C-alpha positions in Angstrom: 7.8 -19.9 -7.9 6.7 -16.5 -6.6 3.7 -15.9 -4.5 1.7 -12.6 -4.5 -1.0 -12.3 -1.8 -3.7 -9.8 -2.3 -3.1 -10.5 -6.0 -6.5 -9.4 -7.1 -6.3 -6.2 -5.0 -4.9 -2.8 -5.9 -1.1 -3.1 -5.3 -1.0 -6.8 -5.7 -2.5 -6.8 -9.2 -0.2 -4.0 -10.4 2.7 -6.1 -9.0 1.6 -9.2 -10.9 1.4 -7.2 -14.1 4.9 -5.7 -13.6 6.3 -9.2 -13.0 4.6 -10.4 -16.2 6.3 -7.5 -18.0 9.6 -8.9 -16.9 8.7 -12.3 -18.3 7.8 -13.8 -15.0 4.6 -15.9 -15.0 5.3 -18.6 -12.5 3.2 -16.8 -10.0 0.8 -18.2 -7.4 -1.9 -15.6 -6.9 -3.5 -15.6 -3.4 -6.5 -13.6 -2.4 -10.1 -13.6 -1.1 -12.5 -13.4 -4.0 -15.7 -13.1 -1.9 -16.0 -9.9 -3.7 -15.9 -11.5 -7.1 -15.6 -8.2 -9.0 -11.9 -8.2 -8.2 -11.3 -10.9 -10.8 -11.1 -8.1 -13.3 -7.7 -7.0 -11.8 -6.2 -10.4 -12.8 -8.1 -11.0 -16.1 -5.2 -9.6 -18.2 -2.5 -11.2 -16.1 -0.6 -14.4 -16.6 -0.4 -16.6 -13.4 0.4 -20.2 -12.7 -2.4 -20.8 -10.2 -4.8 -19.2 -7.8 -5.7 -20.1 -4.2 -7.9 -18.6 -1.6 -5.9 -17.0 1.2 -7.1 -19.5 3.9 -6.4 -22.6 1.7 -3.0 -21.2 0.9 -2.0 -20.7 4.5 -3.3 -24.2 5.5 -1.5 -25.9 2.7 1.7 -23.9 3.3 1.8 -24.7 7.0 1.0 -28.4 6.3 4.2 -28.6 4.2 2.4 -29.1 0.9 4.4 -26.6 -1.2 7.7 -27.0 -3.1 10.3 -24.3 -2.9 9.0 -20.8 -3.0 11.6 -18.1 -3.9 9.8 -15.1 -2.5 6.4 -14.0 -1.1 5.1 -10.5 -1.9 2.5 -10.1 0.9 0.1 -7.4 -0.2 -3.1 -8.9 1.3 -4.7 -7.2 4.2 -7.8 -5.6 5.7 -7.0 -2.1 4.5 -10.0 -0.4 6.1 -8.7 2.2 8.6 -12.2 2.6 10.0 -12.6 -1.1 11.0 -12.8 -1.4 14.7 -13.4 -5.2 15.0 -10.0 -5.7 16.6 -10.1 -9.5 16.5 -10.8 -9.5 12.8 -8.1 -7.0 12.0 -5.5 -8.8 14.1 -6.3 -12.2 12.7 -6.1 -10.9 9.1 -3.3 -8.4 9.3 -1.1 -9.5 12.2 -1.5 -13.2 12.8 -1.8 -14.2 9.1 1.3 -12.1 8.3 3.3 -13.4 11.2 2.5 -17.0 10.3 3.8 -16.3 6.7 6.9 -14.6 8.1 7.8 -17.4 10.4 7.2 -20.0 7.6 9.5 -18.0 5.3 12.2 -17.8 7.9 12.2 -21.6 8.3 12.0 -22.3 4.6 14.6 -19.8 3.5 12.0 -17.9 1.5 12.3 -14.2 0.9 9.5 -12.1 2.4 8.5 -8.6 1.2 5.4 -7.3 2.9 3.1 -4.3 3.0 3.4 -2.2 6.1 1.8 1.3 6.4 2.6 4.9 7.1 -0.4 4.9 9.4 1.9 3.6 12.1 3.1 7.2 12.4 -0.3 8.5 13.6 -0.5 12.2 13.5 3.1 12.5 12.6 4.0 14.8 15.5 7.2 12.8 16.1 8.2 12.7 12.4 8.1 10.0 9.7 11.4 8.2 10.3 11.6 4.4 10.5 12.2 4.5 14.2 10.2 3.3 17.2 10.2 6.9 18.7 8.1 8.1 15.7 5.4 5.4 15.8 2.1 6.2 17.4 -0.8 4.3 15.7 -4.3 5.7 16.0 -6.5 2.8 14.9 -6.6 -0.9 14.7 -5.3 -1.1 11.2 -2.3 1.0 12.1 -1.7 -1.0 15.3 -1.8 -4.4 13.4 0.9 -3.1 11.0 2.9 -1.6 13.8 3.0 -4.8 15.8 4.2 -6.9 12.9 7.0 -4.4 12.3 8.1 -4.9 15.9 8.3 -8.6 15.3 10.5 -8.1 12.2 12.8 -5.8 14.1 13.3 -8.3 16.9 14.1 -11.1 14.3 16.6 -8.9 12.5 18.4 -8.3 15.8 18.3 -11.9 16.8 19.4 -13.2 13.4 22.3 -10.8 13.0 21.8 -10.9 9.2 21.7 -14.7 9.0 18.1 -15.1 8.0 16.6 -14.7 4.5 15.5 -11.3 3.2 12.6 -9.6 5.1 11.5 -6.2 3.9 8.6 -4.2 5.3 7.4 -1.3 3.1 5.5 1.5 4.8 3.2 2.7 2.1 2.1 6.3 2.2 -1.0 7.5 0.2 -1.0 5.2 -2.9 -3.1 6.0 -5.9 -3.4 4.5 -9.4 -5.1 1.9 -11.6 -6.9 -1.2 -10.3 -8.2 0.3 -7.1 -11.9 0.6 -8.2 -13.0 -2.2 -5.8 -11.8 -0.4 -2.7 -14.9 1.7 -2.3 -14.5 4.4 0.4 -10.8 3.4 0.9 -9.9 4.2 -2.7 -7.7 7.2 -3.3 -8.8 10.8 -3.4 -7.8 10.9 -7.0 -10.3 8.1 -7.8 -13.1 9.8 -5.8 -12.4 13.3 -7.2 -12.6 11.8 -10.7 -15.9 10.3 -10.0 -17.2 13.5 -8.4 -16.2 15.5 -11.5 -17.9 13.1 -13.8 -21.1 13.0 -11.7 -21.5 16.7 -10.9 -18.4 18.7 -11.8 -17.5 19.4 -8.1 -14.5 18.0 -6.1 -15.4 18.0 -2.4 -12.5 18.6 0.0 -12.4 19.1 3.8 -12.5 22.6 5.1 -9.7 23.9 7.2 -8.6 21.7 10.2 -5.6 21.1 12.4 -4.3 24.5 11.5 -4.5 24.0 7.8 -6.5 26.1 5.4 -9.3 24.5 3.4 -7.9 21.7 1.2 -4.4 22.4 2.3 -4.0 19.3 4.5 -1.0 17.5 3.0 -0.2 13.9 2.3 2.7 12.1 0.6 0.8 10.8 -2.5 2.6 8.0 -4.3 1.6 6.5 -7.6 1.2 2.7 -7.6 3.9 2.4 -10.3 6.4 3.8 -7.9 5.3 1.5 -5.2 5.7 -1.5 -7.5 9.1 -0.2 -8.6 10.3 -0.2 -5.0 9.0 -3.7 -4.4 10.9 -5.0 -7.5 14.1 -3.1 -6.5 14.2 -5.1 -3.2 13.4 -8.3 -5.1 16.4 -7.6 -7.3 18.6 -6.8 -4.2 18.0 -9.9 -2.1 20.7 -9.1 0.4 18.9 -6.0 1.7 16.4 -6.4 4.6 14.7 -3.9 6.9 11.7 -1.7 7.3 11.6 1.2 4.8 9.2 4.1 4.0 7.7 3.9 0.6 6.7 7.4 -0.2 7.9 10.2 -2.4 9.4 12.4 0.3 7.1 15.1 -0.9 4.0 16.4 0.9 1.4 17.9 -1.4 -2.0 19.4 -0.5 -5.3 17.7 -1.4 -6.0 20.9 -3.5 -3.2 19.7 -5.8 -4.9 16.4 -6.4 -8.2 18.1 -7.1 -6.7 20.6 -9.5 -4.9 17.8 -11.3 -8.2 16.0 -11.8 -9.9 19.2 -12.9 -7.1 20.0 -15.3 -7.4 16.5 -16.9 -11.1 16.9 -17.4 -10.8 20.5 -18.5 -13.8 21.4 -16.3 -15.0 21.4 -12.7 -14.5 23.3 -9.4 -13.6 22.7 -5.8 -16.1 22.8 -2.9 -15.1 22.6 0.8 -17.2 20.7 3.2 -17.1 20.6 7.0 -14.5 18.4 8.6 -16.2 15.3 10.1 -16.3 15.4 13.9 -15.8 11.6 14.0 -12.3 12.0 12.4 -11.1 14.5 15.0 -7.9 13.2 16.5 -7.8 10.2 14.1 -6.9 12.0 10.8 -3.5 12.5 9.3 -3.5 16.1 8.2 0.1 15.8 7.2 2.4 13.0 6.0 5.7 13.1 4.3 8.0 10.1 4.1 11.5 10.4 5.3 13.3 8.6 2.4 16.8 8.8 3.8 17.0 5.1 4.7 15.5 4.0 1.4 18.0 6.2 -0.5 20.9 5.0 1.7 20.5 1.4 0.6 20.7 2.4 -3.1 17.2 3.1 -4.4 17.8 6.1 -6.6 14.8 6.3 -9.0 12.7 9.5 -9.0 9.1 9.6 -7.8 6.2 11.0 -9.8 4.7 14.3 -8.5 0.9 14.6 -8.2 0.4 16.5 -11.4 2.3 13.9 -13.4 1.0 10.9 -11.5 -2.7 11.9 -11.6 -2.5 12.5 -15.3 -1.0 9.1 -15.9 -3.7 7.5 -13.7 -6.6 9.2 -15.4 -5.2 8.4 -18.9 -5.3 4.7 -17.9 -8.6 4.9 -16.0 -10.4 6.3 -18.9 -8.7 4.1 -21.5 -9.4 0.8 -19.7 -12.2 1.6 -17.2 -10.2 -0.2 -14.5 
C-alpha cells in the first residue's frame, strides 16, 4: 500500500492521478476535508480508502496498519501568512516528524514536501546547504526545522535507514489548486482577473526590480509529480533536493502567457504592499545541480508552455 497525505490538495491530488495512470490504485488517501469542496480533486481518482489526517496518525502510531511501502507526505498548512506558530508547528513540523520517525522504525520509504521558502530572500543562494537557509515566516521555519532533523538522521544512519527524500518546491502552478484561495498560483489568479475584467494586476517595482520583473522559479505541477515519482522509482536515493526548473522568470511572463491564451487583456501595476516589505521573495531560482547529479534528467516546462497546458486543462474541466 502507498499513502498520500494531502491527497485532496493540489500536489497530492495530481500525484494520486499520476499513480493511477501507472496502474496503482492501492492508495490510502489522507487529508482534512473540513473544506468539503476539495473532494472534487479526488472524484476522478481510484483509491483504496480515505482517512482524516488525525485518525490516520492515531491509528498509525497505535500499530494498526499493515506494511506500508511508502508515504508521500504532501499535507501541510501552506499559508505563508499564518502567524499562529503553535498551529503551524503542530501541523507542519510535529505531524511530519512523527510520520518520519514511524517510517524509520517500520522500514517505510518517506518522500515529503519541503519548501524553497527556507531560502528566505535568497541573498545567500538557493543551494541545499545550511548556509543558504534563512526562513522569514512560520511556514518556512516549520519546513526548515524538519529538514534539519532529516539531515541529522542521514548522518547518524550512514545510509542504513530506508529512503527519506525532502523536496523543496519552488512556485508550483497547475490544475487542482482552485481550493487554495489567496495561496493559489499567480497563473490561477491572473486567469480569474482576465475573465473578470481583462486586467492582470502585478506589483510595481520593488527590491531593485522594475514593475512586474520580480522573478520566481515557476514549476508546473506535472514536473513536481514527475520528480516525486522518479524518487519513488529510485528507492536507494535519499536526501534533500530542490524541486524547481532552475529558471527564474518574471511575473510579467506569467501574465503575458495568460493574456496570450485568452487573446485579450492587459497588465496593470499596483503599489507593492507595505506589509510584505522584508518578507517577500522577489527572486528565486532553484540550484538543480544536486538533483541532476543523482540522475534526474527530464526537462522542465517553461512558463509559456506550462501556463498554456494549465489553462487548456482549467478551461476544459473547470478544476
